[in-house]
C-alpha positions, 0 to 999 in steps of 0.5 A: 812224940810218942808212938805207943799210943797212936793218932787213931787210938786217941780218935776213937775216944773223941769227945768223951770229955769235952764239954759242949760249944756253949761251955767252952769259952777259952780263947784259941790256943796252938795246943791241940791235945788234952789228956785227962784220965788218960784220954786224949781228945783232939781239938779243933783250933781252927774255929772262933772257939776250941772245941772237940772234933767229935762234938764239931757240928760240921764236916772235917778231918784231922791229920794229927802228928802221928798220922804224919809221922807213919806216912812219912810225909814232907808235904801236905801233898803226901798226906792229903789224900787220906781225907775224903772228897780232896784232891790237888793239882800240880802243873808246878813242882809241889801242889800248889791249889787243893780242890774240896768237894770238887771245887778249887782253882788248878793253876795261875798263870798271867791272871789273877785268881780269887781261890776257892780254897783257903790254906792258913798256917798258924794264922798266916793266910798262904791261900794260892801259894801253898806249895810250901806246906812242910810237915816238919814240926807240925802238930795237925792239919785240919781240913774243913770241907764246905764253906766257911763263910762265917769264919774265913770269908770269900777265900773259903768258899769250897773249904779251909785247910788250917795247919797248926804247928807246935807250941813251945813247950813248958819243959826243955825239949828237942828232936833231931831228924835225919832221912834219906831215901831214893832220887838222892832225897835227904832231909835233916831237921832239928827242934829246940823248945822250952822255958826262957823264963817264968812267963816266956817260952820258945821253940826253934825249928829248922829243916833242909830237904833236898832230892834230885826229883823223879824226872830225867832230862835226856837232852841235858843228860841230868837227873835233877831239872825237877829237883827239890831244895827247900829250906824251912824255919820257924820260931815260936814264942809264948808269953803271959805277963799276967794271968789275964794277958797272953802274947803269941808270937810265930816267925817263918821263913821258907826258901823253896828253890825247886826246878820245874821240868815234867811234861814230856812230848811222850807222856812220860817221865823222860823230858827233852827241854832245853830250858828247864823251868824253876818253881821257887818261893821265898817267904818271910811271915809272921803272926801275933795272937793277943788274948785278954781276959781281964774284963768282967764280961768278955774276952778279947783276942786280937790276931795280925799276921804279915807275909812277904813272898817272892816267886818264881815260876818258869817252863820250856813251853816247847818242851824240846830243843831246836833239832829235836830227834827220835829213833824210828822204834820211839812213838811217831804220829805223823802219817809219813813216819820215819822208817831210816834206821839212823833216827829222824829229825822234827825242827823245833826252830820254828816254835821254842819259847819260854814262859816266865812268871815273877811275883811279889806279894804281900799280905796283912791281916787283922782280927779283932774278936770279942767273946762273951764270958761264962755266966755273961751270955745273952738271952737269958743267959743261953746263948754264947756269942763271938763278934769281931771285925776282920782286915785284910790287904793284899798286893800282887805284883807280876812281871812276866817274860814270854818268848811270843810277846813284844815286851815284858808284861808287869801288872799289879793287883791289890785287894781290900777287904773289910768284914764284920762278923758274929756268931751265936750259940743257943742252947735250946734244950739241954741236947740241942744247940742252934748256931747262927753266922753272918758275915759281911765283906766289903772287897775292893780291887785295884788293877793296872798293867803295862797295856794301860789296862786298869779296873777298879771294882768293888762288891759287897759280899754276904755269907753265914750258917745256920747248924742245928746240932742235937747231942742224942747221948755222950757218945753220939750227936747228929747235926743239920746246917745251911751254910752260905759261901762266896768269893770275889769276882775279878778280871781277865788280863790277856790284852787279846780278849774282848773287852766284854770278857775281862770282867767276871762276877762273884760266885756264890754257894749254898751247901746243905748238909747233914752229918752224924758223929759217934763213938761205940763198942765201948769206945773202941770205935768212932765214926763221922758221916756226913751227906752234903748238896751244893748248889753253885750260882755264878760259877767262875768257870776257867774256859778257853779259846783256840787262836792262831799266832802270827807266825801260824803256830796254835795257841789258846786263850785261857780265862775265867767267866761266869759260864755256868751253874752246878751242883755238887753233892756226896757223902763223906765217911771217916772212923776207926776200931781198935780191934785189940790192943795191938790192931786198929783199922781205919778209913775214909771214903769220899763220894762225890757227884758234881754237874755243869748246868747251861755251860758253853765254853768259848769255842761254842762247845756244850758242856752241860751235864758233864762233871766238873774238873778235878772232881773224882766220883770217889776217893778212899784211904784204908789202913791198918796199925799193928803194934805187936809189942811197944817197940814195933809198929807196922803200918799199911795204907792204900789211897785210891781215887776215881778218874777225873776231868782235867779241866773244864775246857776239854773232855780229857780224864785221868786214870783211876788209881790206887797208891799203897803205902807201908812203914815199919818203926822201931822205937825206944824211949828217946829215939825211933827208926823207920823204913817207909814207902810211898807208891810201893807198887810204882803207879803211874797216875797223873796230877795234872793235864793239858789238852792242845797240840805242841808236837811238830811230829803230828803236826801239833795235833790236839792231844792229852799231855800230863804231869805224873805224880810221884813213883815209888819212893822208899827211904829210912828216917831217924829221930831222936828225941830229948 
């Protein structure tokens, strides 16, 4: 990877040499940049056909390998905030759930969920288990904002994150990476790629990342109870036995053996838990993509994937130990505070518990896609078409071990999906294209647990889109679209819930959007802007009810319900400007206004008119790249977001935050060394929040408890390419 041309410089000229969607007939491939006449074009590969980013008539961002490198992002969570109106939630060691335009899940415990934001890595569905989204050897990340019902179906009601790793190379090459940072963070990675024969190429990538984490457990006198130990292994093969047939195979192995000990009674990074938790995932996955172009009228593409993941997640529920001692100068909330000079005790023996979840998830997907060939389109050769079928099976086996449960809880949750889809791209004139898409999904669920609860619902779900694109000039495109997204219903599994609260229905979303994409200033600058309005029907909202356990300690029931309707509207802008050959500025801005309508939670509280959870009113990214000479690259950027509600069930909010990042890179022909920092002003900010009573010092009074994001992180990274 050469840094003499940065990612944003290439973005400035996006679309200048690309063909329209009608002319682009090639099958989807892993390659993501095409260079012609020294102009780089970023291709979007997550849709039915490859096309340039600047001529894709929808709101999406592409994070390139250079963007990842300049931020030194180890995981998706460390780069995703640079895209407008995209947020994430923790409640785990790594971010597992993402929200797009204020819509998306925030956690999972006992209950099965149907995610609103999809995540795909090289055609393998990692929706809901995205914490393994390592950025090592990644070519690009595409963030589709808004419903993608035609292309991706039920798990893409709010959008999709599509990650493409680097493809096998035509010539022998390799890379070695070594990183060292604070908190005893170390990463070592290696890549080797090249041709094995005239028609077979390969790529192998492996990385090991370890870190003590940034939490100190003062009770156990250790600083690694929230540690990270992450192994990523990928292999890819590209086989072309003939001019008409190509086969691409990807195989992954992830072993993330992380700790989880982050919530503190004092809302800081010092914990006192005696039984720290864990957040682990071991995944074996593969995908195969077969493209055949030997027929006269159509190209045939088939995609198959399989993934098996063993996951463990657990935490110390009381966040303390038997007789927790605090000193007089520490926070005390009781009406009769401790005043003795030697300290006071809070007895946790009556409330000491752990909550552990072990999941085995397996998924299979299969897709057969037929694509019209040039010269064989329909409607007087004016309309390019795509049609196909999609199959998906997913099975989740859960074992929950909880202190206050009478025994272990087991459940099996299996879903089967059969879908058919069609998309037409019709050339109405030399400058205007109409895209129509439809997807029909037959969804069936089978649920059974150790409490003899059994459900077998099924639904037929519909989604689609209508997009009108106007290519006003070679440099400017306008579009307007109507999209319908959806996600299936499901079940609540807590045995203490009333029967009428056990099932909930599907949710639908209508998205109305207008946008413009343009290059200007002699192609030294570009801008992409979109305005949208989203209407949510039968919103699946996480609500709760307070209750008292048999031993008198407080608890709460969390469950999903079709409790409301809602609206989400806003504006998204991103762009860049190469002011000189050495200086470029770039930025992104997302404005969002979200609202619940007719929402009364399980405790009878009226939340109508309140903003939706994890939906900040604004997000922004602003940065500058400065390359005074070929060998030096300087980058400074700021990520910011407004305060937001943590939950649909209470009114506690995060703080607004601005995070400053910077890097200095020295480059040679085949190696580089980079000093980098993220959140270099060491801001405290929250990534997850709960509101309940958990502290005996104040009589278990309900209040906010928060997981804090990463503090200041610094390091040095060395890369060698050959």
